[in-house]
Each structure stands twice: as structure tokens, then as C-alpha cells.
C-alpha positions in Angstrom: 0.0 0.0 0.0 2.9 2.3 0.9 4.5 1.5 -2.4 1.3 2.3 -4.3 1.1 5.7 -2.6 4.7 6.4 -3.3 4.3 5.5 -6.9 1.2 7.7 -7.2 3.2 10.5 -5.6 6.1 10.1 -8.0 3.7 10.0 -11.0 2.0 13.2 -9.8 5.4 14.8 -9.2 6.6 13.8 -12.7 3.4 15.2 -14.3 3.8 18.5 -12.5 7.4 18.5 -13.5 6.5 17.9 -17.1 3.9 20.7 -17.0 6.5 23.1 -15.5 9.0 22.0 -18.2 6.6 22.9 -20.9 6.0 26.3 -19.5 9.7 27.0 -19.0 12.2 27.0 -21.7 15.0 25.8 -19.5 15.2 22.0 -19.3 17.0 20.0 -16.7 17.4 16.3 -16.4 17.1 14.1 -13.4 18.9 10.8 -13.1 16.5 8.0 -12.5 18.0 4.8 -11.3 16.4 1.7 -12.9 13.9 3.5 -15.2 12.5 0.2 -16.4 11.8 -0.9 -12.8 10.2 2.5 -12.1 8.0 2.3 -15.2 7.0 -1.3 -14.2 6.2 -0.3 -10.7 4.1 2.6 -12.0 2.2 0.3 -14.3 1.7 -2.3 -11.6 0.4 0.3 -9.2 -1.9 1.6 -11.9 -3.2 -1.9 -12.5 -3.8 -2.4 -8.8 -5.7 0.9 -8.7 -7.8 -0.2 -11.6 -8.5 -3.6 -10.0 -9.6 -1.8 -6.8 -11.9 0.5 -8.7 -13.4 -2.5 -10.6 -14.0 -4.3 -7.2 -15.6 -1.1 -5.8 -17.9 -0.9 -8.9 -18.8 -4.5 -8.4 -19.7 -4.0 -4.8 -21.6 -0.8 -5.6 -23.7 -2.5 -8.2 -24.4 -5.4 -5.9 -25.5 -3.0 -3.1 -27.8 -1.2 -5.6 -29.3 -4.5 -6.7 -29.8 -5.5 -3.1 -31.5 -2.3 -2.3 -33.8 -2.6 -5.3 -34.7 -6.2 -4.4 -35.3 -5.2 -0.7 -37.6 -2.5 -1.9 -39.5 -4.9 -4.1 -39.8 -7.4 -1.3 -41.2 -4.7 1.0 -43.7 -3.8 -1.6 -44.8 -7.5 -2.0 -45.1 -7.8 1.8 -47.3 -4.7 2.0 -49.5 -6.1 -0.8 -49.8 -9.4 1.1 -50.8 -7.6 4.3 -53.5 -5.6 2.5 -54.9 -8.7 0.9 -54.8 -10.5 4.3 -56.8 -7.7 5.8 -59.3 -7.8 3.0 -59.6 -11.6 3.3 -60.1 -11.5 7.1 -62.8 -8.8 6.7 -64.7 -11.0 4.2 -64.4 -14.3 6.1 -67.0 -15.0 8.9 -65.9 -14.8 12.5 -65.7 -18.3 13.9 -64.6 -19.4 17.4 -62.5 -22.5 17.3 -62.6 -24.5 20.6 -59.3 -25.3 22.2 -58.1 -28.8 21.8 -58.3 -30.9 24.9 -55.2 -33.0 25.7 -55.8 -36.0 27.9 -52.9 -37.0 30.2 -51.1 -40.2 29.1 -50.2 -42.9 31.6 -46.4 -43.5 31.2 -46.6 -47.1 32.4 -49.2 -48.0 29.8 -46.9 -46.9 26.9 -44.6 -49.6 25.8 -41.3 -48.6 24.2 -39.7 -51.0 21.7 -36.0 -51.0 21.5 -34.7 -49.7 18.2 -31.7 -51.5 16.7 -28.9 -49.1 16.2 -26.8 -49.5 13.1 -23.2 -49.7 14.0 -20.5 -48.2 11.8 -17.7 -50.3 10.5 -15.3 -48.4 12.8 -17.3 -49.5 15.9 -17.4 -53.1 14.7 -13.6 -53.0 14.1 -13.0 -51.5 17.6 -15.1 -54.2 19.2 -13.1 -56.9 17.3 -9.9 -55.3 18.4 -10.9 -55.2 22.0 -11.9 -58.9 21.9 -8.6 -59.8 20.4 -6.7 -57.8 23.0 -8.7 -59.4 25.8 -7.9 -62.9 24.4 -4.2 -62.0 24.2 -4.2 -60.7 27.7 -5.9 -63.9 29.0 -3.2 -66.0 27.2 -0.4 -64.2 29.0 
């Protein structure tokens, strides 16, 4: 990030320098060590900046689409609420009796054991423990 800022600062300085050079008739030259590397770094920082702008535009478009979809969803919910109110006003008012739950005797309920499927790992562990117990009994 620091390198990117430095490259942008250098490019700004060079552009200002070029503008001043055009205005003035006196030219002076500055020794730039590794001009190819400097140019490469400037191009890489420009590329990174463009990638960042592209990512920003992508996020911005996603945010705009999300806002639009949220607005559409809110409108649909409002329509559903209006239609629900209209339906409730048209339907007759009926009282529904509460369901009566009878107590269940725990002793009268019979539970059947359920066979648990054992994994291959459990079967192998049991076999291993049987073999180890036989070996220990032989000693």
C-alpha cells in the first residue's frame, strides 16, 4: 500500500514537473535509477488501482441491486398484508374450541428398543478389544 502511494506521488510529481517544463524553456534532467523498474512499478500500481476500482464498482452494483430487491420485497409484503386484511374482513368470524389434551399414563406406553446400526469403525473397535482381551488372557 505504501509502495502504491509512493508510486502515485512520484507520478504526480513527474506530471507536475512535465507541466512546468513545458512552461519553462530551460530544461534540466534528473537521473532516475532503474527507469524500467520504475515504469514497471508505476504500471503495476496503476493496474492495482484499476483492480480496486473494478472491485468497488462490483460491490456498488451489488449494493444497488440488493437495495432494489429489498424495496421490491417490502412492496410485496405490503401487498400481502393488504390482501390478508381484505380476506379477514370477508371471512366469517368463527370461534375454534381449544383442543383438549388427555394425560397419558407413562406405564401403559410400551417402548420398543430400536436397533442401532453400528458403523464399520465401531465393529472393528469391538473386534480389536476382543482380540486384545484374548491376548491378555493368554499371558
